[in-house]
C-alpha positions in Angstrom: 0.0 0.0 0.0 1.3 3.5 -0.8 1.2 6.3 1.7 0.6 8.8 -1.1 0.3 9.1 -4.8 0.2 12.2 -7.0 1.3 13.5 -10.4 4.1 16.0 -10.4 4.3 19.2 -12.4 5.8 17.5 -15.5 3.2 14.7 -15.5 5.1 11.9 -13.8 3.3 9.6 -11.4 4.9 9.7 -8.0 4.3 7.0 -5.3 5.5 7.4 -1.8 5.5 4.2 0.2 5.8 5.8 3.7 5.7 9.2 5.2 9.0 11.1 4.8 11.3 10.6 7.7 13.7 13.5 6.7 12.7 16.9 5.3 14.8 19.7 3.8 12.6 22.8 3.7 13.3 25.3 1.0 10.6 27.8 1.9 10.5 29.7 5.2 6.7 29.6 5.5 6.6 25.9 5.0 9.4 25.5 7.6 7.2 27.3 10.1 4.2 25.1 9.1 6.3 21.9 9.6 7.1 23.0 13.2 3.6 24.1 13.9 2.2 20.7 12.8 4.6 18.9 15.1 6.9 17.6 12.3 9.9 19.7 13.3 11.8 16.5 14.4 11.9 15.5 10.7 13.4 18.8 9.5 17.1 18.1 8.8 17.9 21.1 6.6 16.6 24.6 5.9 17.6 27.5 3.6 19.5 30.6 4.8 16.2 32.5 4.7 14.4 30.1 7.2 16.0 31.5 10.4 12.9 33.6 11.6 10.7 30.5 11.1 12.7 28.3 13.5 11.8 27.9 17.1 14.3 29.2 19.7 17.3 26.8 20.1 16.6 24.8 16.9 19.3 24.9 14.2 19.0 22.4 11.4 21.8 22.3 8.7 21.8 25.3 6.4 21.6 24.3 2.7 22.0 27.6 1.0 19.3 29.4 -1.0 15.8 28.1 -1.9 16.1 28.2 -5.7 19.6 26.8 -5.8 20.4 24.9 -2.6 24.2 24.7 -2.3 24.9 22.1 0.3 22.1 19.5 0.2 24.6 16.7 1.1 25.2 18.4 4.5 21.7 17.4 5.6 22.6 13.7 5.3 24.3 11.7 2.7 21.8 10.3 0.2 19.3 13.2 0.7 18.1 14.3 -2.7 16.8 17.7 -3.6 15.1 19.0 -6.6 13.5 22.3 -7.6 11.9 24.0 -10.6 11.3 27.7 -11.0 7.8 28.9 -11.8 7.0 28.0 -15.3 8.9 24.7 -15.1 12.3 25.8 -16.2 15.3 24.3 -14.4 17.5 26.6 -12.3 20.8 27.4 -13.9 
């Protein structure tokens, strides 16, 4: 049984077998939402812009900027990251 299924922005079917155990948040408002929902223990990386969204005393690994994360491997080896700019073009 799959935990979740959806179609991504380029039309590929994506199936997730279990809830994510590690999250790298690339958007400050979503970082804040993750903590508000009680999922902060899964946040292993954030962007340089996420500081104000973090609770006091919490400091996950900084992975650079949101559009072009620079240090995704710092969050944990094997952690993948992907992003697309609005309109679907790949970041340069």
